[in-house]
C-alpha positions as CSV (number, residue, x, y, z in Angstrom):
1,M,-1.5,-5.1,-2.8
2,E,1.9,-6.8,-2.9
3,I,2.8,-8.9,-0.3
4,Q,6.6,-9.7,-0.3
5,I,8.0,-12.8,1.3
6,G,11.7,-12.8,1.2
7,N,12.7,-12.0,-2.1
8,K,9.4,-13.4,-3.4
9,T,6.8,-10.7,-4.8
10,R,3.0,-11.6,-4.9
11,E,0.1,-9.5,-5.9
12,V,-2.4,-9.9,-3.7
13,S,-6.1,-8.8,-4.5
14,L,-9.3,-9.0,-2.4
15,L,-12.3,-9.8,-4.8
16,S,-14.9,-10.3,-2.0
17,K,-15.8,-10.8,1.6
18,E,-18.9,-12.4,3.2
19,G,-17.9,-13.1,7.1
20,D,-15.1,-15.3,7.4
21,Q,-15.2,-16.4,3.9
22,L,-12.7,-14.5,1.7
23,Q,-12.1,-14.6,-2.3
24,L,-8.7,-14.0,-2.9
25,E,-6.6,-13.5,-6.3
26,I,-3.3,-14.1,-5.8
27,D,-0.8,-13.7,-9.1
28,G,-4.0,-14.2,-11.0
29,E,-5.4,-17.1,-9.6
30,V,-8.3,-17.2,-7.5
31,Y,-8.5,-18.6,-4.0
32,N,-11.6,-19.3,-1.8
33,V,-10.3,-19.2,1.8
34,D,-11.9,-19.2,5.3
35,I,-10.0,-16.9,7.4
36,T,-11.0,-16.5,11.4
37,M,-8.9,-14.1,13.6
38,L,-8.4,-16.0,16.9
39,E,-6.1,-14.1,19.6
40,N,-3.0,-12.9,20.0
41,G,-2.4,-12.5,16.6
42,V,-3.2,-16.5,15.3
43,C,-5.4,-17.0,12.6
44,S,-7.0,-20.0,11.1
45,I,-7.3,-20.6,7.7
46,L,-9.0,-23.3,5.7
47,N,-8.1,-23.4,2.2
48,E,-9.5,-26.6,0.4
49,G,-9.8,-28.9,2.9
50,D,-6.5,-28.0,4.5
51,S,-6.2,-26.1,7.6
52,Y,-3.9,-23.9,9.0
53,F,-3.0,-22.3,12.2
54,V,-0.8,-19.1,11.5
55,K,0.6,-16.7,14.1
56,L,1.3,-13.0,13.0
57,D,3.8,-10.9,14.5
58,K,3.6,-7.1,13.8
59,S,7.3,-5.5,13.8
60,S,7.4,-2.7,16.3
61,D,9.5,-0.5,14.1
62,N,7.3,-0.9,10.9
63,A,3.4,-1.4,10.8
64,K,3.6,-3.4,7.5
65,H,6.4,-5.8,8.0
66,Y,5.3,-9.5,9.9
67,H,6.9,-12.3,11.0
68,V,4.6,-15.2,10.3
69,N,4.8,-18.8,11.7
70,V,3.3,-21.4,9.7
71,G,3.7,-25.2,11.5
72,Y,7.4,-25.2,11.8
73,S,8.1,-22.5,9.0
74,S,8.8,-18.7,9.7
75,F,8.5,-16.1,6.9
76,E,9.5,-12.4,7.1
77,I,6.6,-10.3,5.0
78,D,6.2,-6.6,4.1
79,M,2.9,-5.6,2.9
80,L,3.6,-3.1,0.1
81,D,0.4,-0.4,-0.5
82,S,0.4,1.7,-3.3
83,Q,2.6,4.4,-2.0
84,A,5.1,1.8,-1.0
85,K,4.8,0.5,-4.6
86,Y,5.2,3.7,-6.3
87,M,8.1,4.9,-3.9
88,R,9.8,1.0,-5.3
89,M,8.8,2.0,-8.8
90,R,10.4,5.5,-8.7
91,R,13.8,4.2,-6.9
92,K,13.8,1.4,-9.9
93,G,13.2,3.8,-12.4
94,S,15.4,6.5,-11.0
95,G,18.6,4.4,-10.0
96,H,17.2,4.3,-6.5
97,N,17.3,7.8,-6.1
98,E,14.5,9.1,-3.6
99,N,14.2,12.4,-4.9
100,Q,10.7,14.0,-4.9
101,A,9.6,14.9,-8.6
102,D,7.9,18.4,-9.6
103,N,4.8,16.3,-10.4
104,I,2.9,13.8,-7.7
105,T,1.1,11.5,-9.9
106,A,-1.5,8.2,-8.9
107,P,0.5,5.0,-8.5
108,M,-2.4,3.2,-9.7
109,P,-6.2,3.8,-10.5
110,C,-7.4,5.1,-7.4
111,R,-9.9,7.2,-5.6
112,I,-9.0,10.4,-3.9
113,E,-10.4,10.3,-0.2
114,K,-9.0,13.6,1.6
115,V,-6.4,16.2,0.3
116,F,-4.7,18.0,2.7
117,V,-2.6,20.7,0.7
118,Q,-3.4,24.2,-1.3
119,P,-1.5,26.0,-3.6
120,G,1.3,28.2,-1.7
121,D,1.4,25.3,1.0
122,E,5.1,24.8,2.5
123,L,5.7,21.0,3.1
124,K,8.4,19.4,4.9
125,A,10.0,16.0,4.1
126,G,7.2,13.5,5.6
127,D,4.3,15.5,4.9
128,A,1.1,14.3,3.8
129,V,0.0,15.5,0.6
130,L,-3.2,13.4,0.4
131,T,-5.2,9.9,1.1
132,M,-5.8,7.7,-1.8
133,E,-8.4,4.6,-1.9
134,A,-6.9,1.7,-4.0
135,M,-7.9,-1.8,-3.8
136,K,-10.0,-1.1,-0.3
137,M,-7.0,0.2,1.4
138,L,-6.1,3.8,2.2
139,S,-2.7,5.3,1.5
140,N,-1.4,8.6,2.6
141,Y,1.1,10.0,-0.1
142,K,3.9,11.8,1.8
143,V,6.5,14.1,0.4
144,T,10.4,12.8,0.2
145,A,11.8,16.3,0.2
146,D,10.7,20.2,1.4
147,C,8.7,21.5,-1.4
148,T,5.9,24.3,-2.2
149,V,2.7,23.4,-3.5
150,K,2.0,25.0,-6.9
151,E,-1.0,23.2,-8.0
152,V,-3.7,20.9,-7.0
153,L,-5.3,19.0,-9.9
154,V,-8.1,16.8,-7.9
155,K,-10.6,17.1,-5.5
156,E,-11.9,14.7,-2.9
157,G,-14.0,12.1,-4.4
158,D,-12.1,12.4,-7.5
159,S,-11.5,8.8,-9.3
160,V,-8.1,9.1,-10.8
161,S,-6.0,6.8,-13.4
162,Q,-2.6,5.4,-13.2
163,N,-0.3,7.8,-13.7
164,Q,-2.4,10.8,-13.8
165,V,-1.0,13.9,-12.2
166,L,-2.6,14.8,-9.2
167,V,-0.5,18.1,-7.6
168,K,2.4,19.9,-8.9
169,V,5.1,21.0,-6.4
170,S,8.6,22.9,-6.6
171,V,11.2,21.2,-4.8
172,K,13.5,23.5,-2.7
173,S,17.1,22.8,-3.7
């Protein structure tokens, strides 16, 4: 997953978890940390002998946006799951156009957890097509425009590669 802190983006992967002991990879560097969730959004983080108390306030209007307080510093953080990363890539690659493509492709290697559609289904913008699991996180892929499902190329339990076509749709004009 990517975490965006201000204008900086960090790639974060959970490598292992055993109790409160986590091994994280952040931008290619491995960290062994002890994270204990306390109450009211406060967590204790121990990293290489340094202790931090972090207060996380989840934004009420966006479930993946947090206001983070560490000591006397505050940060705004956005967590970007595979769907958010995919939508950002599409916006960058198409001049900030969020038009629905005719092919729904995997944004990264993932496993198909649930398929909600079948050929002939009429979808409205915002309807979920499928659920993917990548990096131990589940993400729903939702269409951004009204469309009709032409072909479903995957089934539940399939492992797919990045950019593999999952579903073909016909976008309504």
